[in-house]
N, C-alpha and C positions, 0 to 999 in steps of 0.2 A: 549298474547303480553304484554310486560312491557314497559312503557315509561321511557327512560333513558336519563339523561342529562350528556353529556360528557364535562368536562371543561379541555381542553388540548390545548396547544399552538403549539405543534409540528405537522405540516401538515401531515407528514407521519404516525405518530401514530394515529392522528385524523381520517385519511382516513381508516387505517387498522381496527381500532376498529369499526368504523361506518359500514363498509362493513361486518365484521364478525358478528355483532349483527343483522343487517338487514337480513342477510341470515338465521338467526335463528328465524326470525319472530318478532323481537323487533322493537319498534318505537324509534328512537334516534335523539336527537338534540345536536349539537356541539357548544361550545363557546370557543373562543381562549384566553380569559382573565377572571380573577376573576370577574371583574366589569360586563362584559356582561353575565357571568354565573349567577350572582345573579339576574340580570334583567330577564333572561330566566327562572329562578326558579319560579318567580312570574307569568309569562305568560304561561309557558309550563306545570307547575304543574307535574313534573316527579314523578315516584314512586321510583326511585333510582338515586343516583349521583355517577359518576365515576370522581374522582378529581385528577388532577396532582398537585404535590406539588410545582414544579418549574415553576411558572407562571410569566409573565411580569407584572409589576405594583403590584397590590394586590397579596400577596402570597397565595398559596394554604392553608397554615395554617390559615390565616386570613379568607379565604372563609369558611373553615370548621367551625371555631368558629362562624361566622355570621349565617351560616345555622343552627347550633345547638341552637343559641339563640332563633330562631323562630320556628324551625321544628325538628321533630324526624325522618325524612326520612333516610333510609339507605344510608350510605356513604362508598364507597370503594376507598381507595387511590391507585393511579397509581404511583409506586415508581421506580425510576431508581436504578440500582445496585450501592451500595456505598453510598446511601442516608439514611443509617440506623438511624442516629441520628434524622434527620428531620422526618422520618417515625414514629419513636416512639413518637415524639412530636405531630405528626398528630393524632396518636391513643389517646394520652392523651387529645387532643383537642376535641375528640368526634367521630372520624371515627370508623366504625364497623369492617373493614377488610382492607387488602391491597393485591395488585397484583404487582409483579415485572415485569417491562417492559424489553423487548417486551414479551407480553403474547398472546398465541393463543386463538382463539375463544372458544375452549373447556374449557380452564381454566377460562376465564371470565364468561362463562355460568354457570359453576359449582359454582363459588364464588357468583354470583348473586343469583342463586337459593337458596344457603345456607343462605345468609343474608335475603332474602325475607321470608324464612320460619320462621325466628325469629319474624316476625310481625304477624304471624297467630297462633291461638291457636292450641294446639295439638288435635288430634281427641278425645282422652280421656277427655281432659278438655272441649272441645266443647260439647261432648255428655252429660257430667255432667251438664254443664250450660243450656242445652236445655231440661233437664228433669224437668217436671212440679212438683212443690212441693205440690200442692193441687188440681191438675186437671184443673186449670183455665188458665195455661200458664207457660212459662219458668220461672225458678227461678235461680238467681245467687247463686253460692255456695261460700260463703265467709269463709276465714280462717284467724285466728289472730295469730300473732307472736309478742309479746310485743306491741309496738306502731304501728306495721304494720298490715294492713288488706289487703288481696289479693282476687281478683276475677280472677281465672285462665281462666275461659271461656271467660270473657270480657277483659282479659289482662289489668286489672286495679290494681293499688296498691295505698293505702292511708297510710299516717302517721299522727296519731292523727286527723283523719278525713279529712285531706287535700290530694287531689290527687297529686301524684308525676308523673313527666314526665321523661321518659327514652328513650335513644337511643335503637334500637332493640337489640343489643348485651347485654346491661345492663339489660334489662328486662328479656331476656331469661336466662341469668346467674343467676339472682336473683330467678326466678321461679324454675330453675333446682336445685340450692343449697337448697332452702327452701322446696323442695319436700321430702328431706331426712334430717331433722334437726339432727345435731350432727355427721353425716357421713362425713368422710374426703375424698376429691377427689383430686387426683394429677392434676397438670397442664395439663399433657398429656390426662387424662380422660376428663377434661373440654374442651380441644381443640377438642376432638373427638365428644363430645356430644353437645356442644354449637356452635362451629365454623365449625364443620365437617371437620377439618384438621387432619392430622396424623403426620406432621413434627414437631419434638420437638423444633426446632429453633423458632417456632412461639409462644413460651410460653409468649413472651412479650405482645401478644394480651391479654392474660389472666390478666397479672399484670396491664396493663393500664386500662382495663375494671374494675377491682376490685377497683382501685384507684378512678375512676369516680363514681362508684356505691356507695362506702363509703361516698363520698362527699354529696350524696343525701339522704342516709337513716340513717346514723349514727349521733348521737348527737356530738360525738367527733371522727372524722375519724381516728385520730392517736391511739385511744383506742377503736377499733371496738367491738361492741356487736353482731352484726348480721353476718357479713362476717369476719370470723376470720382466721388468718394465722396459719397454722401448719408448723412450721419452718422446712425447708429442704424437704418438701413434697408437700404441696398445701394449699387448703382452705376448710372450712366447714361453715355451717350456724348454729350459736349458739354453744352449747346449751345456751338458754337464762336464 
Protein backbone atom coordinates (compact mmCIF):
# COMPACT_ATOMS: atom_id res chain seq x y z
CA UNK A 1 0.00 0.00 0.00
CA UNK A 2 1.25 3.44 -0.96
CA UNK A 3 0.20 6.65 0.77
CA UNK A 4 -0.79 9.06 -2.00
CA UNK A 5 -1.61 12.75 -1.70
CA UNK A 6 -3.88 13.93 -4.53
CA UNK A 7 -3.94 17.71 -5.04
CA UNK A 8 -6.80 18.27 -7.49
CA UNK A 9 -9.68 20.77 -7.46
CA UNK A 10 -12.00 19.04 -9.95
CA UNK A 11 -14.47 16.97 -7.85
CA UNK A 12 -15.06 14.46 -10.66
CA UNK A 13 -11.35 13.82 -11.22
CA UNK A 14 -10.76 13.73 -7.48
CA UNK A 15 -13.48 11.10 -7.00
CA UNK A 16 -12.37 9.00 -9.98
CA UNK A 17 -8.71 8.90 -8.98
CA UNK A 18 -9.53 8.23 -5.33
CA UNK A 19 -11.80 5.29 -6.14
CA UNK A 20 -9.38 3.84 -8.71
CA UNK A 21 -6.42 3.89 -6.33
CA UNK A 22 -8.32 2.67 -3.28
CA UNK A 23 -9.56 -0.29 -5.29
CA UNK A 24 -5.91 -1.12 -5.92
CA UNK A 25 -5.09 -1.05 -2.23
CA UNK A 26 -3.58 2.41 -1.90
CA UNK A 27 -4.27 4.87 0.89
CA UNK A 28 -5.15 8.26 -0.57
CA UNK A 29 -5.90 11.71 0.80
CA UNK A 30 -7.29 14.46 -1.44
CA UNK A 31 -6.83 18.23 -1.24
CA UNK A 32 -8.71 20.72 -3.41
CA UNK A 33 -6.12 23.52 -3.39
CA UNK A 34 -2.39 24.02 -3.26
CA UNK A 35 -2.57 25.58 0.19
CA UNK A 36 -4.48 22.66 1.74
CA UNK A 37 -2.25 20.24 -0.16
CA UNK A 38 0.90 21.65 1.42
CA UNK A 39 -0.69 21.43 4.87
CA UNK A 40 -1.68 17.80 4.19
CA UNK A 41 1.87 17.08 3.08
CA UNK A 42 3.15 17.81 6.58
CA UNK A 43 0.38 15.95 8.39
CA UNK A 44 -0.21 12.96 6.10
CA UNK A 45 3.43 12.28 5.12
CA UNK A 46 2.63 10.72 1.71
CA UNK A 47 5.00 8.56 -0.29
CA UNK A 48 3.90 10.09 -3.60
CA UNK A 49 2.07 13.22 -4.78
CA UNK A 50 -0.36 13.45 -7.71
CA UNK A 51 -0.51 17.15 -8.59
CA UNK A 52 -2.90 19.05 -10.85
CA UNK A 53 -1.34 22.09 -12.49
CA UNK A 54 -4.48 24.21 -12.78
CA UNK A 55 -5.41 24.92 -9.16
CA UNK A 56 -7.33 27.81 -7.61
CA UNK A 57 -5.16 30.22 -5.67
CA UNK A 58 -1.64 28.84 -5.48
CA UNK A 59 -0.76 27.24 -8.81
CA UNK A 60 0.37 23.66 -9.19
CA UNK A 61 3.74 24.94 -10.41
CA UNK A 62 4.26 26.86 -7.17
CA UNK A 63 3.17 23.83 -5.15
CA UNK A 64 5.70 21.69 -7.01
CA UNK A 65 8.49 24.19 -6.33
CA UNK A 66 7.63 24.39 -2.62
CA UNK A 67 7.55 20.62 -2.24
CA UNK A 68 10.93 20.34 -3.95
CA UNK A 69 12.44 22.96 -1.64
CA UNK A 70 11.87 20.66 1.34
CA UNK A 71 11.33 17.10 0.06
CA UNK A 72 12.40 14.76 -2.69
CA UNK A 73 9.14 12.81 -2.67
CA UNK A 74 8.01 11.55 -6.13
CA UNK A 75 5.66 13.99 -7.89
CA UNK A 76 3.47 13.06 -10.86
CA UNK A 77 1.71 15.89 -12.69
CA UNK A 78 -1.91 15.48 -13.73
CA UNK A 79 -2.04 17.41 -17.00
CA UNK A 80 -5.05 18.29 -19.13
CA UNK A 81 -4.64 17.93 -22.88
CA UNK A 82 -3.41 21.20 -24.38
CA UNK A 83 -1.42 22.16 -21.27
CA UNK A 84 1.92 21.17 -22.81
CA UNK A 85 3.72 24.40 -21.99
CA UNK A 86 2.66 24.36 -18.34
CA UNK A 87 3.47 20.67 -18.13
CA UNK A 88 7.03 21.22 -19.36
CA UNK A 89 7.45 24.04 -16.85
CA UNK A 90 6.19 21.65 -14.18
CA UNK A 91 8.81 19.09 -15.14
CA UNK A 92 11.47 21.78 -15.01
CA UNK A 93 10.20 22.75 -11.54
CA UNK A 94 10.93 19.26 -10.25
CA UNK A 95 8.14 16.84 -11.18
CA UNK A 96 9.19 13.28 -12.00
CA UNK A 97 6.52 12.31 -14.51
CA UNK A 98 3.12 13.28 -15.87
CA UNK A 99 -0.20 11.67 -16.75
CA UNK A 100 -2.71 13.20 -19.16
CA UNK A 101 -6.25 13.47 -17.77
CA UNK A 102 -8.54 11.63 -17.83
CA UNK A 103 -6.38 8.62 -16.97
CA UNK A 104 -7.53 5.14 -16.05
CA UNK A 105 -6.51 3.36 -12.90
CA UNK A 106 -4.17 1.05 -14.82
CA UNK A 107 -2.20 3.98 -16.25
CA UNK A 108 -1.92 5.71 -12.88
CA UNK A 109 -0.85 2.48 -11.21
CA UNK A 110 1.84 1.84 -13.83
CA UNK A 111 3.27 5.36 -13.60
CA UNK A 112 3.22 5.26 -9.79
CA UNK A 113 5.04 1.93 -9.68
CA UNK A 114 7.63 3.16 -12.14
CA UNK A 115 8.40 6.36 -10.25
CA UNK A 116 8.52 4.58 -6.87
CA UNK A 117 11.07 2.12 -8.27
CA UNK A 118 13.37 5.09 -8.82
CA UNK A 119 13.71 5.59 -5.06
CA UNK A 120 14.73 1.97 -4.42
CA UNK A 121 18.18 0.55 -5.18
CA UNK A 122 18.44 -2.07 -7.88
CA UNK A 123 18.81 -5.68 -6.64
CA UNK A 124 22.39 -5.73 -7.98
CA UNK A 125 23.33 -2.51 -6.19
CA UNK A 126 21.66 -3.62 -2.97
CA UNK A 127 23.40 -6.98 -3.05
CA UNK A 128 26.72 -5.23 -3.56
CA UNK A 129 26.04 -2.84 -0.68
CA UNK A 130 25.08 -5.72 1.61
CA UNK A 131 28.24 -7.71 0.90
CA UNK A 132 30.58 -7.62 3.95
CA UNK A 133 34.00 -6.19 3.21
CA UNK A 134 35.80 -7.90 6.11
CA UNK A 135 33.23 -10.28 7.56
CA UNK A 136 32.08 -7.85 10.24
CA UNK A 137 29.12 -6.31 8.46
CA UNK A 138 27.85 -4.57 5.32
CA UNK A 139 30.17 -2.20 3.55
CA UNK A 140 29.13 0.59 1.20
CA UNK A 141 30.65 0.36 -2.27
CA UNK A 142 31.78 3.82 -3.29
CA UNK A 143 32.86 4.85 -6.76
CA UNK A 144 34.37 8.15 -7.80
CA UNK A 145 33.87 10.16 -10.98
CA UNK A 146 35.73 13.44 -10.83
CA UNK A 147 34.32 15.41 -7.89
CA UNK A 148 31.37 13.01 -7.56
CA UNK A 149 31.32 10.04 -5.19
CA UNK A 150 28.46 7.54 -5.43
CA UNK A 151 27.09 4.82 -3.18
CA UNK A 152 24.69 2.92 -5.42
CA UNK A 153 23.39 0.64 -2.70
CA UNK A 154 22.65 3.53 -0.36
CA UNK A 155 21.40 5.80 -3.16
CA UNK A 156 23.81 8.52 -2.08
CA UNK A 157 25.82 10.96 -4.17
CA UNK A 158 28.40 13.44 -2.87
CA UNK A 159 30.20 16.30 -4.60
CA UNK A 160 33.48 17.32 -3.00
CA UNK A 161 32.30 15.57 0.16
CA UNK A 162 28.92 17.28 0.35
CA UNK A 163 25.82 15.13 -0.09
CA UNK A 164 23.60 16.14 -2.99
CA UNK A 165 19.81 15.85 -2.86
CA UNK A 166 17.93 14.69 -5.94
CA UNK A 167 14.39 14.09 -7.09
CA UNK A 168 13.86 10.36 -7.83
CA UNK A 169 14.16 10.75 -11.61
CA UNK A 170 17.32 12.84 -11.32
CA UNK A 171 18.99 10.23 -9.13
CA UNK A 172 18.02 7.27 -11.31
CA UNK A 173 19.15 9.09 -14.47
CA UNK A 174 22.52 9.94 -12.93
CA UNK A 175 23.10 6.40 -11.65
CA UNK A 176 22.07 4.89 -14.98
CA UNK A 177 24.29 7.12 -17.12
CA UNK A 178 27.28 6.83 -14.78
CA UNK A 179 27.08 3.03 -14.81
CA UNK A 180 28.46 3.15 -18.38
CA UNK A 181 30.79 6.18 -18.65
CA UNK A 182 31.29 7.36 -22.22
CA UNK A 183 28.45 5.30 -23.64
CA UNK A 184 25.86 7.31 -25.57
CA UNK A 185 22.17 6.71 -24.86
CA UNK A 186 19.36 8.02 -27.01
CA UNK A 187 16.43 9.79 -25.41
CA UNK A 188 14.28 6.80 -26.31
CA UNK A 189 16.65 4.43 -24.48
CA UNK A 190 16.64 6.68 -21.43
CA UNK A 191 12.84 6.88 -21.47
CA UNK A 192 12.61 3.10 -21.48
CA UNK A 193 15.27 2.52 -18.83
CA UNK A 194 14.64 5.40 -16.41
CA UNK A 195 10.99 6.36 -16.90
CA UNK A 196 9.80 2.98 -18.24
CA UNK A 197 7.93 4.71 -21.07
CA UNK A 198 8.06 3.86 -24.74
CA UNK A 199 6.35 6.88 -26.36
CA UNK A 200 8.95 9.07 -28.07
CA UNK A 201 6.85 12.19 -27.52
CA UNK A 202 7.85 12.00 -23.87
CA UNK A 203 11.45 12.94 -24.68
CA UNK A 204 10.82 16.27 -22.91
CA UNK A 205 10.90 14.27 -19.66
CA UNK A 206 14.53 13.46 -20.37
CA UNK A 207 15.54 16.98 -21.37
CA UNK A 208 13.88 18.60 -18.35
CA UNK A 209 15.50 16.09 -16.00
CA UNK A 210 18.93 16.62 -17.55
CA UNK A 211 18.57 20.37 -17.08
CA UNK A 212 17.75 19.93 -13.38
CA UNK A 213 20.50 17.36 -12.89
CA UNK A 214 23.16 19.59 -14.43
CA UNK A 215 22.16 22.44 -12.14
CA UNK A 216 23.09 20.21 -9.18
CA UNK A 217 26.22 18.36 -10.30
CA UNK A 218 27.97 20.62 -12.81
CA UNK A 219 30.23 23.52 -11.92
CA UNK A 220 29.04 25.25 -15.10
CA UNK A 221 25.73 23.76 -16.28
CA UNK A 222 26.05 25.36 -19.73
CA UNK A 223 29.41 23.64 -20.21
CA UNK A 224 28.68 20.24 -18.69
CA UNK A 225 31.42 17.79 -17.80
CA UNK A 226 29.38 14.93 -16.37
CA UNK A 227 26.12 14.75 -18.37
CA UNK A 228 27.09 15.68 -21.91
CA UNK A 229 24.83 16.19 -24.92
CA UNK A 230 25.50 14.21 -28.08
CA UNK A 231 23.87 16.47 -30.63
CA UNK A 232 21.02 14.90 -32.56
CA UNK A 233 21.06 11.72 -30.51
CA UNK A 234 21.04 11.87 -26.73
CA UNK A 235 23.31 11.99 -23.69
CA UNK A 236 26.34 10.34 -22.13
CA UNK A 237 28.20 10.49 -18.83
CA UNK A 238 31.68 11.86 -19.41
CA UNK A 239 34.27 10.91 -20.43
CA UNK A 240 35.87 13.01 -17.71
